[in-house]
matplotlib code that plots the C-alpha trace (Angstrom):
import matplotlib.pyplot as plt

x = [51.6, 53.7, 52.2, 54.2, 54.3, 52.3, 53.6, 51.8, 53.7, 52.8, 51.3, 47.6, 48.1, 51.1, 49.3, 46.4, 48.9, 50.6, 47.3, 46.6, 43.4, 42.7, 39.4, 40.9, 43.8, 41.4, 39.4, 42.5, 43.7, 40.3, 40.7, 43.9, 46.5, 50.0, 51.6, 55.1, 55.0, 57.9, 58.1, 61.1, 63.0, 62.6, 60.0, 57.0, 53.7, 55.4, 58.1, 55.6, 53.4, 56.5, 57.5, 54.0, 54.1, 50.4, 49.9, 46.4, 47.6, 50.4, 47.9, 45.8, 48.8, 49.9, 46.3, 47.2, 49.6, 52.7, 55.9, 59.0, 60.7, 58.1, 58.2, 62.0, 62.3, 65.1, 64.8, 67.6, 69.6, 69.2, 66.6, 63.9, 60.5, 61.8, 64.7, 62.1, 59.8, 62.7, 63.8, 60.4, 57.8, 57.4, 58.2, 54.6, 54.8, 58.2, 57.0, 54.5, 57.4, 59.9, 61.2, 64.4, 65.7, 65.6, 66.7, 70.4, 70.0, 72.3, 71.5, 74.1, 75.7, 76.0, 73.4, 71.2, 67.9, 69.8, 72.3, 69.3, 67.5, 70.7, 71.6, 68.1, 67.9, 65.0, 65.7, 62.4, 63.2, 66.7, 65.3, 62.8, 65.6, 67.9, 65.0, 64.8, 68.5, 69.8, 73.6, 75.0, 78.5, 77.6, 79.8, 78.7, 80.8, 82.8, 83.4, 81.0, 79.0, 75.6, 77.6, 79.9, 76.9, 75.1, 78.2, 78.9, 75.5, 75.8, 72.9, 73.5, 70.2, 70.8, 74.5, 73.4, 70.9, 73.6, 76.2, 73.8, 74.3, 76.8, 78.8, 79.1, 82.5, 83.4, 86.9, 86.2, 87.9, 86.1, 87.7, 89.3, 90.8, 88.4, 87.2, 84.0, 86.1, 87.8, 84.4, 83.1, 86.1, 85.6, 82.2, 83.8, 81.1, 82.3, 79.0, 79.6, 83.3, 82.3, 79.7, 82.2, 84.9, 82.5, 82.2, 85.9, 86.6, 90.3, 91.3, 92.1, 92.4, 95.7, 94.1, 91.1, 93.4, 95.3, 92.0, 90.9, 94.2, 93.9, 90.5, 91.7, 88.9, 90.1, 87.5, 88.2, 92.0, 91.9, 89.5, 91.2, 94.6, 93.5, 91.8, 95.1, 97.1, 100.4, 103.4, 107.0, 109.4, 113.2, 113.4, 112.1, 109.5, 105.8, 104.0, 101.3, 104.1, 105.9, 102.7, 102.2, 105.7, 105.5, 102.2, 102.9, 99.9, 101.0, 98.1, 98.7, 102.4, 101.9, 99.6, 102.6, 104.8, 102.3, 102.0, 105.7, 108.4, 110.8, 108.8, 110.6, 114.0, 112.4, 110.6, 113.5, 115.7, 112.7, 111.6, 115.0, 115.1, 111.6, 112.2, 109.5, 110.8, 107.9, 108.5, 112.3, 111.7, 109.1, 111.2, 114.4, 112.4, 111.7, 115.1, 117.8, 120.5, 119.4, 121.5, 124.7, 123.6, 123.4, 119.8, 118.2, 118.0, 120.4, 123.7, 124.8, 124.4, 121.3, 123.2, 124.9, 121.6, 120.0, 122.7, 122.6, 118.8, 116.8, 115.9, 117.7, 115.2, 116.0, 119.8, 119.6, 117.7, 120.0, 123.3, 122.8, 122.6, 126.0, 129.1, 131.6, 130.3, 133.8, 133.8, 134.2, 131.9, 133.9, 136.3, 133.6, 133.3, 130.0, 130.7, 131.3, 127.9, 126.2, 127.5, 124.8, 121.8, 120.3, 117.4, 118.7, 122.5, 123.2, 121.6, 122.8, 126.4, 126.5, 125.0, 127.6, 130.5, 129.1, 128.9, 132.6, 132.5, 136.0, 138.1, 136.4, 139.0, 138.7, 139.1, 137.0, 138.1, 137.6, 139.8, 136.8, 136.6, 133.1, 133.1, 134.2, 131.5, 128.9, 130.0, 130.1, 126.5, 125.2, 124.3, 124.5, 123.5, 125.8, 128.7, 127.9, 128.0, 131.4, 132.8, 131.4, 133.1, 136.5, 136.7, 139.5, 138.0, 141.4, 141.2, 137.6, 138.5, 139.9, 141.2, 139.7, 141.5, 139.3, 136.2, 134.0, 135.0, 134.4, 130.8, 130.2, 129.3, 126.1, 125.4, 121.8, 121.6, 120.1, 122.9, 121.4, 121.3, 125.0, 125.8, 123.9, 125.7, 129.1, 128.3, 127.7, 131.3, 133.0, 133.2, 135.1, 137.8, 136.4, 137.6, 135.0, 137.8, 139.6, 140.5, 140.0, 142.6, 141.6, 142.4, 138.8, 136.9, 133.4, 131.9, 134.1, 133.2, 129.6, 129.5, 131.7, 129.3, 126.1, 124.5, 123.1, 119.5, 118.4, 117.8, 121.3, 122.9, 121.0, 122.3, 125.8, 125.9, 124.4, 127.7, 129.6, 130.3, 132.0, 134.9, 134.0, 135.6, 132.8, 135.0, 134.2, 133.5, 130.9, 129.2, 129.0, 127.7, 124.9, 124.0, 123.7, 121.5, 119.2, 119.1, 115.5, 114.5, 116.5, 114.8, 111.4, 112.4, 113.5, 116.8, 117.5, 116.9, 119.1, 121.8, 121.8, 121.9, 125.0, 126.7, 125.9, 127.1, 130.4, 131.3, 130.6, 133.1, 135.7, 139.1, 138.9, 137.8, 136.3, 134.1, 132.9, 132.2, 130.2, 128.2, 127.4, 126.3, 124.1, 122.5, 121.7, 119.5, 117.4, 115.2, 112.4, 112.3, 111.7, 108.1, 108.9, 111.9, 109.7, 107.2, 109.9, 111.4, 108.0, 107.6, 111.0, 110.2, 107.1, 109.1, 111.7, 108.9, 107.3, 110.7, 111.3, 107.9, 108.6, 112.0, 110.3, 107.8, 110.5, 112.7, 109.6, 109.0, 112.7, 112.6, 109.5, 110.4, 111.6, 112.4, 116.0, 115.5, 112.8, 115.1, 117.7, 115.2, 113.8, 117.3, 118.2, 115.0, 115.7, 119.2, 118.1, 115.6, 118.3, 120.4, 117.6, 116.6, 120.1, 120.7, 117.3, 117.9, 121.3, 119.9, 116.9, 119.2, 121.4, 118.3, 116.9, 120.2, 120.3, 116.8, 117.6, 120.7, 118.7, 116.3, 119.3, 120.9, 117.9, 119.1, 122.7, 125.0, 127.8, 128.0, 128.9, 131.5, 130.7, 127.5, 125.9, 127.6, 125.8, 123.1, 119.7, 117.5, 115.3, 112.0, 110.1, 111.7, 110.8, 111.7, 111.2, 114.6, 115.3, 116.2, 119.6, 120.6, 119.2, 121.3, 124.4, 123.5, 122.9, 126.1, 128.1, 126.6, 127.6, 131.2, 131.8, 130.8, 133.6, 136.8, 139.5, 137.4, 137.8, 136.3, 134.7, 131.2, 132.0, 135.0, 134.9, 135.8, 133.7, 133.1, 129.6, 129.2, 125.5, 125.2, 127.6, 125.8, 122.5, 124.0, 125.7, 122.5, 121.5, 124.6, 125.5, 128.6, 130.7, 130.0, 130.9, 134.7, 134.4, 132.0, 134.3, 137.3, 135.3, 133.7, 135.5, 133.4, 131.3, 129.0, 125.3, 124.2, 123.0, 120.5, 122.4, 120.2, 121.8, 122.6, 121.6, 125.2, 126.6, 128.0, 125.3, 123.6, 121.1, 118.4, 118.4, 119.8, 122.1, 125.9, 128.0, 130.2, 128.7, 130.4, 128.5, 129.6, 128.3, 128.1, 131.7, 133.0, 134.4, 133.6, 132.4, 131.6, 128.0, 128.4, 129.7, 126.9, 124.3, 125.7, 125.9, 122.5, 120.3, 119.6, 120.7, 121.9, 118.3, 117.4, 115.3, 115.4, 117.6]
y = [114.9, 114.8, 114.9, 117.1, 117.0, 119.7, 121.3, 123.5, 126.6, 126.4, 129.5, 128.6, 129.0, 126.8, 124.1, 124.1, 123.7, 120.9, 119.1, 119.7, 121.4, 123.6, 124.9, 126.0, 127.7, 129.6, 130.7, 132.0, 133.9, 135.5, 136.6, 138.3, 135.7, 136.9, 134.6, 136.2, 135.4, 133.0, 130.3, 129.7, 128.1, 131.2, 129.5, 131.2, 129.7, 129.0, 127.0, 124.8, 124.3, 123.4, 120.8, 119.2, 119.2, 120.3, 122.2, 123.4, 125.1, 126.7, 128.0, 129.4, 131.2, 132.5, 133.9, 136.5, 138.1, 137.8, 139.6, 137.9, 138.5, 136.4, 133.6, 133.5, 134.1, 132.1, 130.1, 129.9, 127.5, 129.7, 127.4, 129.0, 127.4, 126.5, 124.5, 122.5, 122.0, 120.6, 118.3, 117.1, 117.6, 117.0, 119.2, 120.5, 121.8, 123.3, 125.0, 127.0, 128.5, 128.9, 132.3, 133.4, 134.7, 131.5, 128.9, 129.1, 130.5, 128.7, 127.8, 128.0, 124.8, 126.2, 123.9, 125.0, 123.4, 121.3, 120.1, 118.9, 117.2, 115.5, 114.3, 112.9, 111.0, 113.0, 112.5, 114.2, 117.2, 117.4, 117.4, 120.2, 122.3, 121.9, 122.9, 126.1, 126.7, 125.8, 126.1, 122.6, 123.7, 125.6, 124.4, 124.0, 124.9, 121.7, 122.5, 119.7, 120.2, 118.4, 115.8, 115.1, 114.6, 112.3, 110.1, 110.0, 108.5, 106.1, 107.6, 106.5, 107.8, 111.3, 111.2, 110.3, 113.3, 115.7, 114.5, 115.4, 119.1, 120.4, 122.7, 120.4, 120.2, 116.5, 117.1, 119.5, 118.8, 119.3, 120.5, 117.1, 117.1, 114.4, 114.4, 112.7, 109.9, 109.2, 109.2, 106.7, 104.5, 104.9, 103.2, 100.5, 101.5, 100.6, 102.0, 105.4, 105.4, 104.5, 107.3, 109.8, 108.6, 108.9, 112.6, 113.1, 112.7, 112.3, 114.3, 112.1, 109.0, 108.0, 108.4, 106.4, 103.7, 103.6, 103.2, 100.4, 98.6, 99.1, 97.4, 94.6, 95.6, 93.8, 95.1, 98.7, 98.2, 96.9, 99.5, 102.5, 101.3, 101.0, 104.4, 106.0, 104.9, 105.0, 105.1, 104.1, 107.0, 106.8, 109.3, 108.3, 105.8, 106.7, 107.3, 104.5, 101.9, 103.3, 103.0, 99.4, 98.5, 100.4, 98.8, 95.4, 95.6, 92.8, 93.0, 96.7, 96.2, 93.3, 95.4, 97.7, 94.8, 93.4, 96.7, 97.2, 94.8, 97.8, 98.5, 95.5, 97.2, 100.4, 98.5, 96.3, 98.9, 100.5, 97.2, 96.6, 100.0, 99.7, 96.2, 94.5, 91.0, 89.6, 92.0, 91.4, 87.6, 88.0, 90.3, 88.2, 85.1, 86.9, 88.7, 86.9, 89.0, 92.0, 90.7, 91.5, 94.9, 98.3, 99.1, 101.5, 104.9, 104.1, 103.4, 100.6, 96.8, 95.3, 94.0, 97.3, 99.1, 96.5, 96.7, 100.5, 101.1, 97.9, 95.2, 92.2, 89.9, 91.4, 91.3, 87.7, 86.7, 88.6, 87.5, 84.0, 85.2, 87.0, 85.1, 87.3, 89.7, 91.3, 92.8, 96.6, 99.2, 102.3, 101.5, 101.0, 97.6, 96.0, 96.7, 100.4, 100.5, 98.7, 101.4, 103.8, 101.6, 103.2, 100.9, 97.4, 97.9, 95.7, 92.5, 93.1, 93.7, 90.6, 88.6, 90.0, 89.1, 85.6, 85.2, 86.2, 90.0, 91.5, 93.3, 95.1, 97.9, 98.6, 102.3, 103.9, 106.7, 109.2, 107.1, 106.0, 102.6, 101.0, 101.9, 105.4, 105.8, 104.5, 107.1, 109.9, 109.4, 108.6, 104.9, 103.7, 100.1, 99.7, 101.0, 98.6, 95.7, 96.7, 97.1, 93.7, 92.1, 93.5, 96.9, 99.1, 102.3, 104.1, 103.8, 105.1, 108.8, 108.6, 112.1, 113.8, 114.7, 112.6, 110.4, 113.3, 115.2, 112.0, 112.3, 116.0, 116.5, 114.4, 113.8, 114.6, 118.1, 117.0, 117.2, 114.5, 112.1, 112.7, 112.2, 108.9, 107.9, 108.6, 106.9, 103.6, 103.3, 103.9, 100.2, 99.8, 102.1, 105.4, 108.3, 111.0, 113.3, 113.1, 116.6, 118.2, 120.3, 123.3, 121.3, 121.1, 118.0, 117.4, 118.8, 121.9, 122.4, 122.1, 124.5, 127.1, 127.2, 127.8, 127.6, 124.0, 123.5, 121.6, 118.4, 118.5, 119.3, 116.4, 114.0, 115.3, 114.7, 111.3, 110.4, 111.1, 107.4, 107.1, 109.3, 112.1, 115.4, 117.6, 120.2, 123.0, 126.1, 127.3, 124.0, 123.8, 127.4, 126.5, 123.5, 125.5, 128.0, 125.4, 122.7, 123.5, 123.0, 119.8, 118.3, 118.5, 115.5, 112.0, 112.3, 115.5, 113.9, 111.0, 113.2, 115.3, 112.0, 110.9, 114.3, 114.0, 110.4, 111.0, 114.5, 114.4, 111.5, 113.2, 114.0, 117.2, 120.1, 121.9, 118.9, 118.8, 122.5, 122.0, 119.2, 121.4, 124.3, 122.0, 120.5, 123.9, 124.7, 121.5, 121.8, 123.5, 120.5, 117.8, 117.2, 116.6, 114.5, 112.3, 111.9, 110.9, 108.4, 106.8, 106.5, 104.9, 102.5, 101.3, 101.0, 98.8, 96.5, 96.3, 95.3, 92.7, 91.1, 91.2, 89.5, 86.7, 86.2, 86.2, 83.7, 81.4, 81.7, 81.1, 77.9, 76.5, 77.6, 75.0, 77.1, 78.1, 81.4, 82.4, 81.6, 83.9, 86.7, 86.1, 86.0, 89.4, 90.9, 89.5, 90.8, 94.3, 94.3, 93.1, 96.0, 98.5, 97.0, 97.2, 100.7, 101.8, 100.3, 102.0, 105.4, 105.0, 104.4, 107.3, 109.5, 108.4, 109.1, 112.6, 113.3, 112.3, 114.4, 117.4, 117.1, 116.7, 120.0, 122.1, 122.9, 121.9, 123.5, 121.0, 118.1, 114.7, 113.3, 109.7, 108.4, 105.3, 102.1, 99.8, 98.3, 96.7, 97.8, 100.7, 99.2, 101.1, 99.3, 95.7, 94.4, 90.7, 89.0, 87.4, 83.8, 84.6, 86.9, 84.6, 81.7, 83.8, 84.9, 81.2, 80.2, 82.8, 81.8, 78.2, 79.1, 81.6, 78.9, 76.7, 77.3, 78.9, 78.8, 81.8, 80.5, 83.4, 83.1, 85.0, 84.2, 87.1, 90.7, 93.7, 97.4, 97.1, 96.1, 96.1, 92.5, 92.8, 96.0, 94.0, 91.1, 93.5, 95.2, 92.1, 92.1, 94.0, 96.1, 93.4, 91.0, 93.3, 92.9, 89.2, 89.3, 91.4, 89.2, 86.2, 87.6, 90.0, 92.6, 90.9, 91.9, 91.8, 88.1, 87.2, 84.6, 82.9, 80.5, 78.0, 79.5, 77.7, 77.4, 76.0, 72.5, 70.5, 67.2, 67.3, 65.5, 67.7, 70.9, 71.1, 71.8, 68.7, 67.7, 70.2, 73.1, 76.4, 79.7, 83.1, 86.3, 87.2, 84.3, 82.6, 78.9, 77.7, 74.4, 73.5, 74.6, 78.0, 78.4, 77.5, 80.1, 82.8, 82.2, 80.6, 77.8, 74.2, 72.3, 71.4, 75.1, 74.9, 77.2, 75.9]
z = [91.9, 95.0, 98.6, 100.9, 104.7, 106.4, 109.6, 112.2, 111.2, 107.5, 105.9, 105.2, 101.4, 101.5, 103.5, 101.0, 98.1, 99.9, 100.3, 96.6, 97.7, 94.7, 96.1, 99.4, 97.6, 95.3, 98.4, 100.2, 97.1, 96.8, 100.4, 99.6, 100.5, 99.6, 97.0, 97.7, 101.4, 102.3, 104.9, 107.2, 104.3, 102.1, 99.9, 98.5, 97.1, 93.7, 95.3, 97.1, 94.0, 91.9, 94.6, 94.4, 90.6, 90.6, 87.3, 88.2, 91.3, 89.3, 86.8, 89.6, 91.0, 87.6, 87.1, 89.8, 87.4, 89.6, 88.8, 87.4, 90.7, 92.5, 89.9, 90.0, 93.8, 95.5, 98.7, 101.3, 99.1, 96.0, 94.3, 92.2, 91.6, 88.2, 89.8, 91.8, 88.8, 86.7, 89.5, 90.8, 88.1, 84.4, 81.5, 81.1, 84.7, 84.1, 81.0, 83.1, 85.1, 82.3, 81.2, 79.6, 82.9, 84.9, 82.3, 83.5, 87.0, 89.5, 93.1, 95.9, 94.7, 91.3, 89.8, 86.9, 86.1, 83.5, 86.2, 88.4, 85.5, 84.3, 87.8, 88.5, 85.2, 83.8, 80.1, 79.0, 81.1, 79.7, 76.2, 77.2, 78.7, 75.7, 73.4, 75.4, 74.8, 78.2, 78.4, 78.4, 79.5, 82.7, 85.6, 89.2, 92.2, 91.8, 88.1, 87.0, 83.9, 83.5, 81.5, 84.4, 86.7, 84.3, 83.8, 87.5, 88.0, 85.0, 83.1, 79.6, 78.1, 79.5, 78.4, 74.9, 74.8, 76.1, 73.6, 70.7, 71.6, 68.9, 71.2, 74.2, 75.8, 76.2, 77.5, 80.4, 83.7, 87.0, 90.2, 90.8, 87.3, 86.2, 82.6, 81.4, 79.9, 83.2, 85.1, 82.6, 83.2, 86.9, 86.4, 84.1, 81.6, 78.1, 76.6, 78.1, 76.9, 73.4, 73.2, 74.5, 72.2, 69.2, 70.1, 70.2, 74.0, 74.5, 77.6, 80.6, 78.5, 80.2, 83.6, 82.4, 81.1, 84.5, 86.4, 84.1, 84.7, 88.5, 88.4, 86.1, 83.7, 80.6, 78.1, 79.1, 79.1, 75.5, 74.2, 75.8, 74.7, 71.1, 71.5, 72.7, 69.6, 71.4, 69.1, 69.8, 70.3, 70.4, 73.4, 76.8, 77.8, 77.5, 80.8, 80.5, 80.0, 83.1, 85.0, 83.9, 85.1, 88.4, 89.3, 87.7, 85.4, 83.1, 80.6, 79.9, 79.5, 77.1, 74.9, 74.4, 73.6, 71.1, 69.4, 68.8, 70.0, 70.5, 73.7, 75.2, 75.3, 76.6, 79.4, 80.4, 82.1, 83.7, 85.1, 86.6, 88.2, 89.6, 91.0, 88.9, 88.9, 87.0, 84.1, 84.2, 83.9, 81.2, 79.0, 79.4, 78.4, 75.1, 74.7, 76.7, 74.9, 76.9, 79.9, 78.0, 76.7, 78.3, 79.3, 76.9, 78.5, 81.3, 79.6, 82.0, 82.1, 83.8, 86.8, 87.4, 87.2, 89.6, 92.3, 92.1, 92.2, 92.5, 95.0, 96.4, 94.5, 91.1, 91.7, 92.9, 89.7, 87.3, 88.9, 87.6, 84.0, 84.2, 83.4, 85.3, 87.9, 88.3, 84.8, 85.2, 83.6, 82.7, 85.5, 88.1, 89.8, 90.7, 94.4, 93.7, 91.9, 94.8, 97.3, 96.0, 97.0, 100.0, 100.5, 99.8, 99.8, 102.8, 101.4, 97.9, 98.9, 101.0, 98.1, 95.6, 97.9, 98.5, 94.7, 94.4, 93.8, 94.4, 95.3, 98.1, 98.0, 94.2, 93.6, 90.8, 88.6, 91.5, 93.7, 95.9, 97.3, 97.6, 101.3, 100.5, 97.9, 100.4, 102.9, 100.4, 99.3, 102.8, 102.2, 105.8, 105.3, 102.3, 104.4, 107.2, 104.7, 103.4, 107.0, 108.1, 105.1, 106.0, 104.1, 105.3, 106.8, 106.5, 102.7, 102.5, 102.5, 99.0, 97.9, 101.0, 104.2, 106.4, 106.6, 107.6, 104.4, 102.4, 103.6, 103.2, 99.6, 99.3, 103.0, 104.0, 105.5, 108.8, 111.4, 113.6, 110.6, 110.0, 113.7, 113.7, 110.6, 112.1, 115.4, 113.6, 112.7, 116.0, 116.6, 113.4, 114.5, 113.2, 115.4, 115.8, 117.0, 113.6, 112.4, 109.0, 107.1, 109.2, 112.4, 113.5, 114.7, 113.4, 116.6, 116.5, 112.8, 113.7, 116.6, 114.8, 111.8, 113.8, 117.2, 117.5, 118.3, 121.4, 119.5, 118.0, 121.4, 122.9, 120.4, 120.6, 124.3, 124.0, 122.3, 125.5, 126.2, 122.8, 123.7, 121.4, 122.4, 123.8, 125.5, 123.1, 125.3, 122.7, 122.7, 126.5, 126.7, 124.2, 126.3, 129.5, 127.7, 126.3, 129.0, 129.9, 126.2, 126.0, 129.0, 127.2, 125.0, 125.7, 123.8, 125.7, 129.1, 128.5, 126.9, 130.1, 132.1, 130.2, 130.8, 134.5, 134.7, 132.9, 133.8, 137.5, 137.8, 135.7, 137.1, 135.1, 137.3, 134.2, 133.6, 137.2, 137.1, 133.8, 135.4, 138.3, 136.1, 134.1, 137.2, 138.6, 135.6, 136.0, 139.0, 137.1, 134.7, 137.3, 136.2, 132.6, 133.6, 135.8, 132.9, 130.4, 132.8, 133.4, 129.6, 129.3, 132.1, 130.2, 127.0, 128.8, 130.1, 126.7, 125.0, 127.7, 126.9, 123.1, 123.7, 125.6, 122.8, 120.1, 121.9, 122.3, 118.5, 117.8, 119.8, 118.0, 114.4, 112.0, 109.0, 109.0, 107.1, 109.6, 112.5, 111.0, 110.8, 114.3, 115.7, 114.1, 115.5, 119.0, 119.0, 118.0, 120.9, 123.3, 122.3, 122.7, 126.1, 127.6, 126.3, 127.6, 131.1, 131.3, 130.3, 132.6, 135.6, 134.7, 134.2, 137.6, 139.3, 137.7, 138.9, 142.4, 142.3, 141.0, 143.9, 146.3, 145.2, 145.6, 149.1, 148.7, 146.1, 146.6, 144.2, 145.7, 143.4, 144.2, 142.7, 144.3, 143.2, 140.8, 143.1, 143.0, 140.2, 141.0, 142.3, 139.7, 136.8, 137.7, 134.3, 133.8, 133.7, 130.3, 130.1, 128.8, 131.7, 134.3, 133.0, 133.3, 136.9, 137.8, 136.2, 138.0, 141.3, 140.6, 139.6, 142.4, 144.9, 143.8, 145.7, 143.5, 140.4, 138.1, 134.9, 133.0, 131.7, 128.5, 126.5, 124.2, 125.0, 123.9, 124.5, 125.8, 129.4, 129.4, 130.4, 133.3, 134.4, 134.4, 136.3, 138.7, 139.5, 141.5, 143.6, 146.7, 146.9, 148.6, 145.8, 142.9, 143.2, 143.2, 140.3, 138.1, 139.0, 137.9, 134.8, 132.4, 130.7, 128.0, 125.1, 124.7, 124.5, 121.1, 120.0, 117.1, 115.1, 112.8, 109.4, 106.3, 105.0, 108.3, 108.0, 109.7, 110.0, 107.1, 109.0, 112.1, 110.6, 113.7, 113.6, 113.8, 116.8, 119.2, 117.5, 117.1, 115.7, 116.9, 114.9, 115.8, 113.8, 116.9, 117.2, 120.6, 122.1, 123.0, 126.7, 125.6, 123.1, 125.7, 128.1, 125.4, 123.9, 126.5, 124.0, 124.2, 121.1, 120.2, 120.1, 123.2, 126.2, 129.0]

ax = plt.figure().add_subplot(projection="3d")
ax.plot(x, y, z, "-o")
ax.set_aspect("equal")
plt.show()
């Protein structure tokens, strides 16, 4: 019997039952105690007696000849006394409360008495309920049968009893689509799986096999695989084998290969496509001839499939197996095929070219060069690789009238994505103002087709420095209408700052008028503008710190490949830092001007000259820039000396802008006469293939090469990178 806690607000009869005080209970009943009276939980005397499991008390209550409604009364959770008896007591106690009406009654969770007995591992109670014809297939609110619950709890004895019921459904799915077989696999219980399989359980066997593979459960993998009886089919590749390759579950894949060696050819192409280098190596070790055959199900050679869809690692492995990488496949070169690779195209294309792939301008049957194909499908990184290796942008349009048309057919629908894509190629000579057959530029085509959203407007006007023609009246009207919405985003703020910075200086009166119109709409947005500028300030400071950390790592790193990676990361941060500082200053100037025109509708056409950094920025000066400032000071102090710090020209004057910010107005003219506009300084670690001293891994004879391909002496290299020939900070 169970002892229940007694509370002060218990009904006297309930308290007596909880104490298992039969004499007190009998006395209260003789005095007219109401057996149907419920406590605050909706439980009557039968509920309490069932919870205690006291058969004598139950008999005493039953002697009062209660109605079926009282015996089968529900508490606040829908439980009857019979539910409690089957969960807490023995089968003899439950038998006292049993009637045909309550055998399959469900509580608010959908549990019947059989659910509760199965869940609580009460095998004798399960036998009793089944003998009373309890429905073994009733589902609870989560679509679990008693069998589901027993398996979830790993109750082999209960499962065995339930499986003896002739009409039990062994393949039922619950609300989570889990079958009993999968739940057994989830517990890694081979005994449960065997019992289910003996009763014909098959639903969910693939899922069960996957789970066994994920857990590395060898016994389960082997048993379930044999149970599945997979057969080779000419068409397609079976799902479990796909799963094994995608997840690199070698044991499962090898079971397929052992069953039928034709699975090797099925799996090879799929392994290439899904970048499973381990599987590719294993299969080629068994069937090296596959390298010269079209992959089954793909219709193209392994290397073509790899450069098109796979990873750098797989391509790098396969390329050494191929005798001639310049063999065409249906008129398509290996470089044409690589153009489609959106994720790894940059690295793969550089590898192919390094291995002798050519020509870079080969036209396929659609008259597309590799670069043209990359543009057409929107593979930005692939296009970059071709351009950096000398591809001719003018040949990329193929049969189409211009580059923009070459991109239209399969370019992602997002306009901003397309704009970002196009912007990347300005430095390679791509003209954003190029017109299509209808005589429209991309911007005109865009604004004629629909009214751009604020985000699109913001990005369009962020291109103002690139020379893109933004004079469309419709575009400008849309901007004026949506300036307030634009200024709620960072991109919008800096787009507006660019417009202000460029158009207010323009000799074109229309541009000046446009800038004035735009500024007149901004005063209400000052709060959001200030907030965004503060955020940008923090980002700039954060990037400056990251650059310092990276340069420190770069100077202490010995591994060449890691140096290359760190150098790229540092350069990327430099670019973001300088761009952020320029935009911040423009945004700050715009904010000041907005505040200035609140009571003055005239626009001063002369912005402040480049001067000291705004006190709010206080960005730590990087080592690279400080070196150049110091060098300029040294050079400018020498009478008649005009030696420039930078010997390469570029279209990004961010470095000079940064240096200039520390000079007063009188010094600026001298500075620009001394130092021509330069590019962002780059940290250029020694490349692995550079001719160098093998012991020190340093270039010979003090010659360095930066990422422009221009060789420099050690002094130039130090000035450009901030590193001496030992790779240490100067």
